Backbone as JSON, one array per atom type, in Angstrom:
{
  "sequence": "XXXXXXXXXXXXXXXXXXXXXXXXXXXXXXXXXXXXXXXXXXXXXXXXXXXXXXXXXXXXXXXXXXXXXXXXXXXXXXXXXXXXXXXXXXXXXXXXXXXXXXXXXXXXXXXXXXXXXXXXXXXXXXXXXXXXXXXXXXXXXXXXXXXXXXXXXXXXXXXXXXXXXXXXXXXXXXXXXXXXXXXXXXXXXXXXXXXXXXXXXXXXXXXXXXXXXXXXXXXXXXXXXXXXXXXXXXXXXXXXXXXXXXXXXXXXXXXXXXXXXXXXXXXXXXXXXXXXXXXXXXXXXXXXXX",
  "N": [[-59.03, 11.77, 52.5], [-61.71, 12.5, 52.23], [-61.38, 15.16, 51.52], [-60.1, 14.84, 49.04], [-62.19, 13.66, 47.6], [-64.04, 15.76, 47.52], [-62.61, 17.61, 45.98], [-62.51, 16.25, 43.54], [-65.21, 16.26, 42.83], [-65.65, 18.93, 42.2], [-63.84, 19.42, 40.17], [-64.32, 17.63, 38.1], [-66.52, 18.6, 36.41], [-65.18, 20.55, 34.91], [-63.76, 19.18, 32.99], [-65.76, 18.07, 31.6], [-66.87, 19.73, 29.76], [-66.54, 21.08, 26.44], [-65.26, 23.22, 24.03], [-66.44, 23.83, 20.84], [-66.39, 24.25, 17.25], [-68.83, 24.66, 14.81], [-68.51, 22.8, 12.0], [-69.79, 22.1, 9.61], [-73.1, 22.17, 8.19], [-76.03, 20.37, 7.48], [-78.2, 20.52, 4.58], [-80.83, 20.21, 5.33], [-80.84, 20.96, 7.93], [-80.86, 19.2, 10.0], [-78.69, 17.75, 10.78], [-75.17, 17.96, 11.64], [-71.63, 18.78, 11.67], [-68.8, 18.33, 13.75], [-65.44, 19.02, 14.93], [-64.36, 16.8, 16.51], [-63.5, 13.6, 17.27], [-62.87, 10.09, 17.25], [-60.42, 10.36, 18.49], [-61.0, 12.0, 20.56], [-62.42, 10.4, 22.18], [-64.98, 9.75, 21.33], [-67.73, 7.76, 20.16], [-69.85, 6.04, 17.8], [-73.33, 6.58, 18.35], [-73.2, 7.83, 20.82], [-74.49, 10.37, 23.0], [-74.82, 13.9, 22.96], [-74.84, 17.23, 24.34], [-75.35, 20.43, 22.97], [-74.67, 23.81, 23.19], [-75.37, 27.29, 22.86], [-75.71, 30.8, 23.01], [-77.85, 30.74, 24.86], [-79.42, 28.62, 23.96], [-80.06, 25.19, 23.72], [-79.43, 21.91, 22.43], [-80.02, 18.39, 21.96], [-78.07, 15.84, 20.58], [-77.18, 12.97, 18.59], [-74.36, 10.95, 17.94], [-73.71, 9.9, 14.71], [-71.88, 9.22, 12.64], [-68.49, 8.62, 13.1], [-65.2, 9.64, 12.82], [-61.58, 9.7, 12.91], [-61.04, 12.42, 13.55], [-63.38, 13.87, 13.12], [-66.95, 14.24, 13.69], [-70.2, 13.31, 12.79], [-73.26, 14.6, 13.68], [-76.65, 13.99, 14.64], [-79.71, 15.58, 15.16], [-81.71, 14.76, 17.93], [-84.44, 15.25, 18.47], [-86.92, 15.12, 16.12], [-88.47, 17.24, 15.31], [-87.09, 19.53, 15.51], [-84.91, 22.11, 14.16], [-81.54, 22.79, 13.43], [-80.26, 25.29, 15.51], [-77.89, 26.63, 15.17], [-75.18, 28.07, 13.24], [-72.89, 27.46, 10.5], [-69.51, 27.67, 11.45], [-70.02, 28.8, 13.9], [-69.34, 29.11, 17.4], [-69.79, 26.67, 19.85], [-70.79, 25.07, 22.94], [-69.87, 21.87, 23.82], [-71.17, 19.07, 25.53], [-70.95, 16.03, 27.2], [-73.72, 14.34, 27.38], [-74.31, 12.02, 28.74], [-72.89, 11.88, 31.01], [-72.41, 13.23, 34.28], [-74.71, 14.89, 34.4], [-76.0, 16.41, 36.28], [-74.33, 18.51, 36.78], [-74.52, 20.37, 34.8], [-73.96, 23.46, 33.33], [-73.74, 25.07, 30.9], [-73.81, 27.62, 29.56], [-72.63, 29.54, 31.24], [-70.11, 28.4, 31.5], [-69.27, 28.48, 28.83], [-69.04, 31.24, 28.33], [-66.95, 31.89, 30.09], [-64.92, 30.26, 29.02], [-64.61, 31.23, 26.37], [-63.77, 33.81, 26.96], [-61.33, 33.23, 28.18], [-59.94, 32.17, 26.04], [-59.72, 34.25, 24.29], [-57.48, 36.47, 22.76], [-55.19, 38.55, 24.54], [-55.38, 42.17, 24.61], [-53.36, 43.95, 22.25], [-50.75, 46.23, 21.3], [-50.07, 48.13, 18.29], [-48.51, 49.02, 15.12], [-49.47, 50.77, 12.25], [-49.21, 51.01, 8.76], [-50.19, 52.94, 6.11], [-51.51, 53.56, 2.84], [-53.27, 55.7, 0.58], [-56.05, 56.98, -1.4], [-57.66, 59.98, -2.41], [-60.75, 61.63, -3.12], [-62.37, 64.49, -4.2], [-65.51, 65.96, -3.28], [-67.26, 68.11, -2.43], [-66.71, 71.67, -2.22], [-65.96, 74.8, -0.78], [-64.91, 78.18, -0.98], [-63.78, 80.96, 0.74], [-64.61, 84.29, -0.18], [-64.56, 83.79, -2.9], [-66.07, 83.0, -6.02], [-68.28, 80.24, -6.69], [-66.96, 77.48, -8.46], [-66.51, 74.98, -11.03], [-64.67, 72.09, -10.24], [-62.09, 69.61, -10.24], [-60.96, 67.41, -8.04], [-58.4, 65.5, -6.49], [-56.21, 63.14, -4.84], [-53.28, 61.73, -3.19], [-52.15, 59.91, -0.29], [-50.25, 59.18, 2.72], [-49.97, 57.35, 5.75], [-48.9, 56.89, 9.14], [-49.61, 55.12, 11.98], [-50.05, 54.64, 15.46], [-51.55, 52.2, 17.47], [-53.69, 51.36, 20.2], [-55.29, 49.44, 22.78], [-58.23, 50.5, 24.51], [-60.43, 49.52, 25.98], [-61.45, 46.3, 26.0], [-62.96, 45.77, 23.01], [-62.64, 48.32, 22.16], [-60.63, 50.81, 20.79], [-57.91, 53.19, 20.39], [-56.14, 55.31, 18.1], [-53.17, 57.06, 17.05], [-51.23, 59.3, 15.09], [-49.38, 60.34, 12.14], [-50.0, 62.1, 9.05], [-49.27, 62.49, 5.61], [-50.26, 64.35, 2.85], [-51.01, 64.82, -0.56], [-52.51, 66.82, -2.92], [-54.31, 67.61, -5.89], [-56.04, 70.16, -7.52], [-58.01, 70.71, -10.23], [-59.14, 73.33, -12.03], [-60.94, 75.43, -14.38], [-58.54, 76.5, -16.65], [-56.46, 76.51, -14.8], [-54.36, 74.92, -12.31], [-54.19, 73.74, -8.97], [-51.88, 72.92, -6.55], [-51.82, 71.23, -3.56], [-50.4, 70.6, -0.41], [-50.35, 68.74, 2.61], [-49.55, 68.28, 6.03], [-50.35, 66.48, 8.79], [-51.29, 65.83, 12.22], [-52.95, 63.06, 13.57], [-55.83, 61.55, 15.19], [-57.85, 58.81, 16.26], [-60.88, 57.2, 17.32], [-61.75, 53.86, 17.72], [-63.81, 51.01, 17.03], [-63.9, 47.54, 17.17], [-65.53, 44.82, 15.75], [-66.63, 41.44, 16.56], [-64.51, 38.73, 15.45], [-64.86, 37.11, 12.22], [-65.58, 33.8, 12.22], [-65.57, 32.0, 10.09], [-64.27, 33.21, 8.0], [-61.36, 33.66, 7.6], [-60.78, 34.8, 10.07], [-61.34, 37.51, 9.92], [-62.06, 40.98, 10.69], [-64.5, 43.53, 11.14], [-64.41, 47.06, 11.44], [-65.31, 50.26, 12.88], [-64.98, 53.84, 12.99], [-64.07, 57.15, 14.19], [-62.53, 60.39, 13.83], [-60.11, 63.09, 14.46], [-57.99, 65.8, 13.3], [-55.01, 67.82, 12.95], [-52.89, 70.29, 11.47], [-50.45, 71.5, 9.09], [-50.83, 73.34, 6.03], [-50.13, 73.91, 2.6], [-50.42, 75.68, -0.46], [-49.92, 75.83, -3.95], [-50.08, 78.04, -6.6], [-49.7, 78.9, -9.84], [-46.88, 79.26, -9.47], [-46.92, 80.68, -7.12], [-46.84, 80.51, -3.68], [-48.85, 79.78, -0.93], [-49.55, 79.47, 2.54], [-50.74, 77.86, 5.57], [-52.96, 76.85, 8.22], [-54.39, 73.6, 8.75], [-57.3, 71.73, 9.41], [-58.69, 68.71, 10.34], [-61.89, 67.94, 10.46], [-64.46, 66.18, 12.38], [-64.21, 62.94, 11.2], [-65.49, 60.01, 9.54], [-65.14, 56.5, 9.39], [-65.02, 53.24, 7.87], [-63.92, 49.93, 8.06], [-61.95, 46.94, 7.31], [-60.19, 44.19, 8.57], [-57.75, 41.64, 8.0], [-56.0, 38.96, 9.17], [-52.64, 37.89, 8.44], [-50.86, 36.32, 9.83], [-49.88, 35.68, 13.23], [-48.73, 38.11, 13.88], [-49.05, 40.0, 11.85], [-51.38, 41.85, 9.83], [-53.68, 42.57, 7.17], [-55.11, 45.66, 6.17], [-58.01, 47.3, 5.19], [-59.86, 50.14, 4.21], [-62.46, 52.7, 4.13], [-63.49, 56.13, 3.98], [-65.18, 59.18, 4.94], [-64.39, 62.57, 4.92], [-64.06, 65.88, 6.29], [-62.25, 68.69, 5.59], [-60.76, 71.65, 6.66], [-59.05, 74.46, 5.64], [-56.97, 77.26, 6.33], [-55.4, 79.7, 4.83], [-52.8, 82.12, 4.29], [-52.79, 84.84, 2.1], [-50.97, 86.71, -0.49], [-51.52, 89.42, -0.01], [-51.74, 89.51, 2.69], [-54.21, 88.8, 3.66], [-56.62, 86.31, 4.74], [-57.59, 83.17, 3.44], [-60.16, 80.92, 3.52], [-60.84, 77.55, 3.11], [-63.18, 75.03, 2.74], [-63.69, 71.65, 2.46], [-65.12, 68.55, 1.35], [-64.18, 65.24, 1.34], [-63.88, 61.98, -0.12], [-62.35, 58.95, 0.87], [-60.25, 56.18, 0.21], [-58.32, 53.42, 1.32], [-55.46, 51.3, 2.05], [-53.44, 49.03, 3.95], [-50.78, 47.83, 6.13], [-50.61, 46.16, 9.17], [-48.66, 45.87, 12.09], [-48.25, 43.94, 14.89], [-47.12, 44.13, 18.3]],
  "CA": [[-59.87, 11.08, 51.51], [-62.9, 13.31, 52.02], [-60.94, 16.34, 50.77], [-59.87, 14.41, 47.66], [-63.5, 13.45, 46.96], [-64.61, 17.08, 47.24], [-61.87, 18.19, 44.85], [-62.92, 15.55, 42.33], [-66.57, 16.69, 42.5], [-65.63, 20.26, 41.61], [-62.98, 19.48, 38.99], [-64.87, 16.8, 37.02], [-67.26, 19.37, 35.42], [-64.31, 21.31, 34.02], [-63.35, 18.31, 31.88], [-66.95, 17.59, 30.91], [-67.22, 20.69, 28.72], [-65.6, 21.21, 25.33], [-65.65, 24.27, 23.1], [-66.35, 23.32, 19.48], [-66.86, 25.09, 16.15], [-69.65, 23.91, 13.84], [-67.74, 22.72, 10.76], [-70.7, 22.0, 8.46], [-74.51, 21.96, 8.53], [-76.75, 19.77, 6.35], [-79.19, 21.39, 3.95], [-82.1, 20.08, 6.06], [-80.68, 21.5, 9.27], [-81.08, 18.13, 10.98], [-77.41, 17.17, 11.18], [-74.04, 18.87, 11.56], [-70.33, 18.14, 11.87], [-67.84, 18.99, 14.63], [-64.09, 18.47, 14.81], [-63.94, 15.95, 17.63], [-63.85, 12.24, 16.86], [-62.4, 8.98, 18.1], [-59.29, 10.81, 19.3], [-61.57, 12.65, 21.74], [-63.16, 9.4, 22.93], [-66.36, 9.61, 20.87], [-68.09, 6.54, 19.42], [-71.22, 6.15, 17.26], [-74.41, 6.36, 19.3], [-73.08, 8.64, 22.02], [-75.37, 11.53, 23.0], [-74.16, 15.11, 23.43], [-75.58, 18.49, 24.42], [-74.66, 21.55, 22.33], [-75.29, 25.04, 23.71], [-74.86, 28.62, 22.49], [-76.72, 31.87, 23.04], [-79.0, 30.31, 25.69], [-80.18, 27.58, 23.26], [-79.41, 23.88, 23.83], [-80.03, 20.79, 21.71], [-79.44, 17.06, 22.14], [-77.77, 15.21, 19.3], [-76.55, 11.65, 18.69], [-73.29, 10.74, 16.97], [-74.03, 8.89, 13.7], [-70.63, 8.79, 11.98], [-67.35, 9.11, 13.86], [-63.87, 9.33, 12.28], [-60.54, 10.03, 13.86], [-61.06, 13.82, 13.95], [-64.67, 14.51, 12.89], [-68.15, 13.51, 14.05], [-71.46, 13.79, 12.26], [-74.29, 14.5, 14.7], [-78.03, 14.12, 14.19], [-80.57, 16.08, 16.23], [-82.58, 13.69, 18.42], [-85.84, 15.65, 18.28], [-87.12, 15.3, 14.68], [-89.22, 18.46, 15.05], [-86.2, 20.68, 15.63], [-83.92, 22.46, 13.14], [-80.34, 23.25, 14.12], [-80.28, 26.74, 15.72], [-76.55, 27.17, 15.02], [-74.7, 28.23, 11.88], [-71.51, 27.03, 10.24], [-68.52, 28.59, 11.98], [-70.39, 29.29, 15.23], [-68.72, 28.43, 18.53], [-70.78, 26.09, 20.75], [-70.26, 24.27, 24.04], [-70.27, 20.46, 23.77], [-71.19, 18.41, 26.83], [-71.34, 14.64, 27.13], [-74.98, 14.29, 28.14], [-74.44, 10.77, 29.48], [-72.08, 11.95, 32.21], [-72.44, 14.39, 35.14], [-75.78, 15.76, 33.94], [-76.37, 17.3, 37.37], [-73.39, 19.64, 36.84], [-74.59, 21.11, 33.54], [-74.16, 24.91, 33.32], [-72.91, 25.34, 29.73], [-73.72, 29.02, 29.16], [-71.63, 30.19, 32.06], [-68.81, 27.84, 31.13], [-68.92, 28.97, 27.49], [-68.58, 32.62, 28.44], [-65.63, 31.89, 30.71], [-63.96, 29.65, 28.12], [-64.33, 32.16, 25.27], [-62.98, 34.9, 27.52], [-59.97, 32.76, 28.42], [-59.28, 31.91, 24.76], [-59.55, 35.5, 23.55], [-56.13, 37.0, 22.91], [-55.15, 39.82, 25.26], [-55.17, 43.32, 23.72], [-51.97, 44.24, 21.9], [-50.49, 47.47, 20.58], [-49.64, 47.88, 16.91], [-48.19, 50.12, 14.21], [-50.12, 50.56, 10.96], [-48.67, 51.81, 7.66], [-51.27, 52.99, 5.14], [-51.5, 54.43, 1.65], [-54.66, 55.9, 0.2], [-56.42, 57.88, -2.48], [-58.77, 60.85, -2.05], [-61.58, 62.18, -4.19], [-63.14, 65.62, -3.7], [-66.92, 66.02, -3.63], [-67.76, 69.48, -2.28], [-65.68, 72.63, -1.83], [-66.34, 76.21, -0.72], [-63.76, 79.04, -0.73], [-64.21, 82.3, 1.17], [-64.25, 85.38, -1.08], [-64.45, 83.35, -4.28], [-67.3, 82.45, -6.58], [-68.27, 78.79, -6.89], [-66.52, 77.04, -9.78], [-66.37, 73.54, -11.2], [-63.3, 71.63, -10.01], [-61.86, 68.17, -10.18], [-59.92, 67.26, -7.03], [-58.0, 64.16, -6.1], [-54.86, 63.12, -4.31], [-52.74, 60.53, -2.55], [-51.69, 60.17, 1.07], [-49.59, 58.11, 3.47], [-50.16, 57.51, 7.19], [-48.28, 55.98, 10.11], [-50.46, 55.23, 13.15], [-49.87, 53.75, 16.6], [-52.88, 51.83, 17.97], [-53.66, 50.71, 21.52], [-56.62, 49.13, 23.31], [-58.74, 51.24, 25.66], [-61.25, 48.6, 26.77], [-61.95, 45.19, 25.2], [-62.91, 45.98, 21.56], [-62.53, 49.75, 21.9], [-59.24, 51.18, 20.6], [-57.62, 54.5, 19.84], [-54.86, 55.39, 17.4], [-52.61, 58.4, 16.87], [-50.11, 59.25, 14.16], [-49.18, 61.46, 11.22], [-50.41, 61.91, 7.66], [-48.81, 63.39, 4.55], [-51.23, 64.3, 1.76], [-50.71, 65.65, -1.75], [-53.78, 66.92, -3.63], [-54.34, 68.48, -7.06], [-57.36, 70.65, -7.92], [-58.04, 71.23, -11.6], [-60.25, 74.21, -12.37], [-60.71, 75.97, -15.73], [-57.34, 77.28, -16.99], [-55.45, 76.54, -13.76], [-54.29, 73.79, -11.39], [-53.7, 74.09, -7.64], [-51.24, 71.8, -5.85], [-51.91, 71.41, -2.11], [-49.74, 69.6, 0.42], [-50.72, 68.85, 4.01], [-48.94, 67.4, 7.02], [-51.24, 66.58, 9.95], [-51.31, 64.86, 13.31], [-54.29, 62.47, 13.59], [-56.25, 60.67, 16.28], [-59.14, 58.17, 15.99], [-61.48, 56.24, 18.25], [-62.13, 52.73, 16.87], [-64.49, 49.87, 17.63], [-63.75, 46.33, 16.38], [-66.55, 43.79, 15.97], [-66.09, 40.09, 16.76], [-63.98, 38.16, 14.2], [-65.63, 36.12, 11.47], [-64.94, 32.51, 12.4], [-65.46, 31.24, 8.85], [-63.65, 34.0, 6.93], [-59.97, 34.0, 7.9], [-60.74, 35.59, 11.3], [-61.41, 38.92, 9.59], [-62.86, 41.82, 11.59], [-64.99, 44.83, 10.68], [-64.29, 48.11, 12.45], [-65.8, 51.59, 12.56], [-64.23, 54.8, 13.76], [-64.16, 58.57, 13.92], [-61.3, 61.02, 14.27], [-59.79, 64.51, 14.28], [-56.62, 66.03, 12.89], [-54.57, 69.21, 12.88], [-51.57, 70.39, 10.9], [-50.09, 72.6, 8.21], [-51.21, 73.2, 4.63], [-49.54, 74.88, 1.67], [-50.96, 75.56, -1.81], [-49.13, 76.5, -4.98], [-50.85, 78.43, -7.77], [-48.89, 79.7, -10.77], [-45.6, 79.52, -8.8], [-47.13, 81.45, -5.9], [-47.11, 79.57, -2.59], [-49.52, 80.31, 0.26], [-49.58, 78.42, 3.55], [-51.54, 78.12, 6.75], [-53.34, 75.74, 9.07], [-55.37, 72.64, 8.25], [-58.0, 71.03, 10.49], [-59.56, 67.61, 9.94], [-63.08, 67.91, 11.31], [-64.82, 64.77, 12.63], [-64.29, 62.05, 10.03], [-66.08, 58.7, 9.82], [-64.57, 55.5, 8.51], [-65.42, 51.85, 7.97], [-62.8, 49.15, 7.56], [-61.91, 45.49, 7.48], [-58.84, 43.67, 8.76], [-57.62, 40.2, 7.8], [-54.65, 38.6, 9.6], [-51.79, 36.96, 7.71], [-50.38, 35.41, 10.87], [-50.1, 36.21, 14.57], [-48.15, 39.44, 14.06], [-49.34, 40.92, 10.74], [-52.69, 41.76, 9.2], [-53.99, 43.5, 6.08], [-56.14, 46.61, 6.54], [-58.7, 47.96, 4.08], [-60.82, 51.05, 4.8], [-63.04, 53.8, 3.37], [-63.85, 57.18, 4.92], [-65.61, 60.51, 4.5], [-63.69, 63.54, 5.76], [-64.19, 67.3, 6.02], [-61.0, 69.37, 5.9], [-60.83, 73.11, 6.56], [-57.73, 75.1, 5.62], [-56.95, 78.73, 6.41], [-54.08, 80.06, 4.3], [-52.57, 83.55, 4.15], [-52.48, 85.24, 0.74], [-49.89, 87.69, -0.63], [-51.93, 90.7, 0.57], [-51.85, 89.25, 4.13], [-55.56, 88.35, 4.01], [-56.74, 84.86, 4.89], [-58.58, 82.49, 2.6], [-60.6, 79.68, 4.17], [-61.4, 76.56, 2.19], [-63.8, 73.87, 3.39], [-63.93, 70.63, 1.44], [-65.52, 67.2, 1.76], [-63.48, 64.25, 0.53], [-63.99, 60.55, 0.11], [-61.01, 58.36, 0.92], [-60.06, 54.73, 0.3], [-56.94, 53.14, 1.66], [-55.06, 49.95, 2.42], [-52.22, 49.09, 4.73], [-50.23, 46.66, 6.83], [-50.52, 46.37, 10.61], [-47.68, 45.03, 12.77], [-48.49, 43.87, 16.33], [-45.94, 43.88, 19.13]],
  "C": [[-61.1, 11.92, 51.18], [-62.54, 14.56, 51.2], [-60.71, 16.0, 49.3], [-61.18, 14.22, 46.91], [-64.15, 14.78, 46.61], [-63.92, 17.73, 46.05], [-62.28, 17.55, 43.54], [-64.3, 16.01, 41.88], [-66.55, 18.02, 41.77], [-64.75, 20.36, 40.37], [-63.5, 18.65, 37.84], [-65.64, 17.62, 36.01], [-66.38, 20.13, 34.47], [-63.89, 20.49, 32.82], [-64.54, 17.81, 31.09], [-67.34, 18.49, 29.74], [-66.13, 20.75, 27.66], [-66.11, 22.29, 24.41], [-65.4, 23.78, 21.68], [-66.86, 24.37, 18.49], [-67.63, 24.22, 15.17], [-68.95, 23.95, 12.49], [-68.62, 22.72, 9.52], [-72.11, 21.73, 8.98], [-75.21, 21.4, 7.3], [-77.79, 20.74, 5.8], [-80.54, 21.33, 4.66], [-82.04, 20.7, 7.45], [-80.86, 20.48, 10.36], [-79.78, 17.5, 11.47], [-76.31, 18.2, 10.97], [-72.77, 18.13, 11.9], [-69.49, 18.99, 12.81], [-66.48, 18.31, 14.5], [-63.67, 17.83, 16.14], [-64.43, 14.53, 17.32], [-63.33, 11.2, 17.82], [-61.25, 9.41, 19.0], [-59.76, 11.52, 20.57], [-62.42, 11.69, 22.57], [-64.6, 9.21, 22.5], [-66.53, 8.32, 20.08], [-69.5, 6.73, 18.87], [-72.25, 5.81, 18.31], [-74.34, 7.17, 20.56], [-73.95, 9.88, 21.88], [-74.64, 12.74, 23.59], [-75.12, 16.29, 23.45], [-74.73, 19.6, 23.81], [-75.41, 22.83, 22.68], [-74.57, 26.27, 23.19], [-76.01, 29.6, 22.53], [-78.01, 31.43, 23.73], [-79.91, 29.3, 24.98], [-79.39, 26.28, 23.34], [-80.17, 22.84, 23.01], [-79.32, 19.51, 22.12], [-79.23, 16.44, 20.77], [-77.04, 13.89, 19.55], [-75.52, 11.51, 17.58], [-73.66, 9.6, 16.01], [-72.78, 8.33, 13.04], [-69.47, 9.43, 12.72], [-66.06, 8.67, 13.17], [-62.83, 9.73, 13.32], [-60.65, 11.44, 14.4], [-62.42, 14.49, 13.83], [-65.81, 13.59, 13.32], [-69.36, 14.16, 13.4], [-72.54, 13.53, 13.29], [-75.67, 14.67, 14.06], [-78.89, 14.53, 15.38], [-81.57, 14.99, 16.62], [-84.05, 14.01, 18.19], [-86.09, 15.93, 16.8], [-87.86, 16.58, 14.33], [-88.31, 19.7, 15.04], [-85.33, 20.86, 14.39], [-82.74, 23.09, 13.87], [-80.35, 24.77, 14.27], [-78.92, 27.4, 15.56], [-76.17, 27.25, 13.54], [-73.28, 27.71, 11.75], [-70.54, 28.09, 10.73], [-68.83, 29.1, 13.37], [-69.74, 28.45, 16.31], [-69.81, 27.96, 19.5], [-70.06, 25.34, 21.86], [-70.8, 22.85, 23.92], [-70.15, 19.87, 25.17], [-71.68, 16.99, 26.64], [-72.56, 14.43, 28.01], [-75.14, 13.02, 28.95], [-73.65, 10.78, 30.78], [-72.32, 13.27, 32.94], [-73.53, 15.39, 34.72], [-76.17, 16.78, 35.01], [-75.47, 18.53, 37.46], [-73.54, 20.58, 35.66], [-74.88, 22.6, 33.78], [-73.39, 25.47, 32.13], [-72.77, 26.81, 29.35], [-72.64, 29.76, 29.93], [-70.23, 29.7, 31.71], [-68.34, 28.4, 29.79], [-68.39, 30.4, 27.55], [-67.18, 32.68, 29.04], [-64.58, 31.33, 29.76], [-63.6, 30.58, 26.97], [-63.47, 33.31, 25.74], [-61.53, 34.49, 27.72], [-59.22, 32.51, 27.12], [-59.02, 33.17, 23.97], [-58.16, 36.07, 23.81], [-56.16, 38.32, 23.68], [-54.89, 40.97, 24.29], [-53.69, 43.57, 23.48], [-51.89, 45.59, 21.21], [-49.98, 47.15, 19.19], [-49.23, 49.17, 16.23], [-48.81, 49.78, 12.86], [-49.54, 51.53, 9.94], [-49.68, 51.76, 6.52], [-50.92, 53.89, 3.97], [-52.95, 54.57, 1.21], [-54.82, 56.89, -0.93], [-57.62, 58.71, -2.03], [-59.47, 61.35, -3.29], [-62.43, 63.28, -3.61], [-64.58, 65.6, -4.18], [-67.48, 67.43, -3.56], [-66.63, 70.39, -1.82], [-66.26, 74.03, -1.82], [-65.13, 77.02, -0.31], [-64.26, 80.43, -0.38], [-63.73, 83.35, 0.17], [-64.1, 84.98, -2.52], [-65.77, 82.77, -4.74], [-67.16, 80.95, -6.77], [-67.87, 78.45, -8.32], [-66.46, 75.52, -9.82], [-64.91, 73.15, -10.99], [-63.27, 70.12, -9.97], [-60.67, 67.94, -9.25], [-59.66, 65.8, -6.72], [-56.57, 64.17, -5.6], [-54.47, 61.76, -3.76], [-52.26, 60.91, -1.16], [-50.99, 58.96, 1.64], [-49.74, 58.41, 4.95], [-49.33, 56.48, 7.96], [-49.02, 56.19, 11.43], [-50.08, 54.2, 14.22], [-51.23, 53.48, 17.21], [-52.76, 51.06, 19.28], [-55.08, 50.5, 22.01], [-56.96, 50.04, 24.49], [-59.52, 50.32, 26.59], [-61.85, 47.56, 25.84], [-61.82, 45.51, 23.71], [-62.83, 47.44, 21.17], [-61.06, 50.15, 21.88], [-59.12, 52.66, 20.25], [-56.31, 54.41, 19.06], [-54.44, 56.85, 17.27], [-51.42, 58.28, 15.94], [-50.06, 60.48, 13.27], [-49.63, 61.07, 9.82], [-49.74, 62.95, 6.77], [-49.75, 63.22, 3.37], [-50.83, 65.26, 0.65], [-51.95, 65.62, -2.64], [-53.66, 67.91, -4.79], [-55.78, 68.84, -7.38], [-57.26, 71.25, -9.31], [-59.3, 72.03, -11.82], [-59.95, 74.82, -13.73], [-59.47, 76.86, -15.79], [-56.26, 77.27, -15.91], [-55.52, 75.27, -12.91], [-53.68, 74.26, -10.08], [-53.15, 72.84, -6.98], [-51.23, 72.12, -4.35], [-51.22, 70.26, -1.4], [-50.1, 69.84, 1.88], [-49.91, 67.85, 4.84], [-49.73, 67.58, 8.31], [-50.96, 65.49, 10.97], [-52.75, 64.38, 13.47], [-54.55, 61.68, 14.87], [-57.64, 60.11, 15.99], [-59.57, 57.33, 17.18], [-62.1, 55.13, 17.41], [-62.86, 51.67, 17.68], [-64.41, 48.68, 16.67], [-64.85, 45.33, 16.75], [-65.86, 42.43, 16.12], [-65.59, 39.52, 15.43], [-64.96, 37.2, 13.55], [-64.92, 34.78, 11.59], [-64.72, 31.75, 11.12], [-64.89, 32.05, 7.7], [-62.31, 34.55, 7.42], [-59.83, 34.89, 9.14], [-60.72, 37.09, 11.01], [-62.32, 39.68, 10.55], [-63.28, 43.1, 10.88], [-64.79, 45.84, 11.81], [-64.89, 49.41, 11.94], [-65.02, 52.57, 13.42], [-64.51, 56.23, 13.35], [-62.92, 59.25, 14.45], [-61.21, 62.49, 13.97], [-58.34, 64.63, 13.84], [-56.3, 67.52, 12.84], [-53.16, 69.24, 12.3], [-51.39, 71.61, 10.03], [-50.48, 72.28, 6.77], [-50.5, 74.26, 3.81], [-50.08, 74.61, 0.27], [-50.1, 76.38, -2.78], [-49.99, 76.74, -6.2], [-50.0, 79.34, -8.62], [-47.6, 80.17, -10.11], [-45.72, 80.44, -7.58], [-47.57, 80.48, -4.8], [-47.77, 80.32, -1.43], [-49.69, 79.17, 1.25], [-50.41, 78.84, 4.75], [-51.85, 76.85, 7.51], [-54.39, 74.87, 8.39], [-55.97, 71.88, 9.43], [-58.87, 69.94, 9.86], [-60.71, 67.55, 10.93], [-63.52, 66.47, 11.49], [-65.01, 63.96, 11.35], [-64.89, 60.72, 10.48], [-65.5, 57.69, 8.86], [-65.06, 54.1, 8.86], [-64.3, 51.02, 7.37], [-62.93, 47.67, 7.84], [-60.45, 45.08, 7.62], [-58.83, 42.16, 8.57], [-56.18, 39.79, 8.14], [-53.95, 37.66, 8.62], [-51.27, 35.87, 8.66], [-50.58, 36.1, 12.21], [-49.68, 37.67, 14.7], [-48.52, 40.46, 12.98], [-50.77, 40.74, 10.25], [-52.86, 42.86, 8.16], [-55.17, 44.37, 6.51], [-56.7, 47.26, 5.28], [-59.77, 48.87, 4.67], [-61.31, 52.1, 3.82], [-63.53, 54.84, 4.36], [-64.41, 58.4, 4.19], [-65.01, 61.52, 5.47], [-64.03, 64.97, 5.32], [-62.92, 68.0, 6.49], [-61.18, 70.87, 5.68], [-59.42, 73.68, 6.64], [-57.9, 76.61, 5.66], [-55.55, 79.18, 6.04], [-54.0, 81.57, 4.09], [-52.12, 83.87, 2.72], [-51.37, 86.3, 0.73], [-50.24, 89.03, 0.01], [-52.2, 90.59, 2.07], [-53.27, 88.86, 4.57], [-55.58, 86.83, 4.09], [-57.85, 84.33, 4.0], [-58.89, 81.14, 3.25], [-61.28, 78.78, 3.15], [-61.94, 75.39, 3.0], [-64.18, 72.87, 2.32], [-64.29, 69.29, 2.06], [-64.9, 66.21, 0.79], [-63.94, 62.84, 0.87], [-62.6, 59.96, 0.05], [-61.09, 56.84, 0.97], [-58.6, 54.46, 0.57], [-56.72, 51.68, 2.0], [-53.75, 50.05, 3.17], [-51.84, 47.78, 5.37], [-50.07, 47.03, 8.31], [-49.54, 45.37, 11.22], [-47.93, 45.12, 14.27], [-47.17, 43.64, 17.07], [-46.34, 43.85, 20.6]]
}
């Protein structure tokens, strides 16, 4: 009997906490709505504690439906410190007040609800636009460069929100200079280090990410039916992107990047010509988790 009583003392607090998302906030900041109503045992007049980011407030239930409850802050001097879409810990302030430790519980609950890291394959298409270019042994000229590319990347978690990816890219670029056009094709192996920020709770669980990467491969250029080839190196690139899930296994990817590519190609006279160019890139793709 004593053992049963001890077990009840330590398990009751687990059921006293509830993780909730703020569904709506009044224009005055004095009231808000959560998605727990009569089905959760709430009735008008009940008092609850809401905690997030080391801030707690007391609120009283004014209107209760089957699934939603409108709460009003008890202290008239306070304004709600939470925003719509924010995750908070709800605690029935009329029960087990001596067991209240909502911040610690909230951290554990969010950690338990967070999906474990998964690997994925991403298929991307993109467009490039040239900004700067320098060619060894050649005078500076006006040029108009642009191209298209396709990528296939495998992505895996390193630690929590830190990821890496690796894959291949095929790129086709055209440079238009006075009286001539240069067609360049590249095939490169790529690798990136990525960091994903927390999902937006009120915008389809979308996530912003940033990253940087390197690449190495082969390049070939065709000028007036003369083909020259050599090596291509993608120097540290920086990119910013956004992902939005369709469902549990697929999500849409949108990104923009700045890249510096250096190519070293052998000419007909066996000499080497080095080209360094800075490109802007935009792309979109589909990610498949497994």
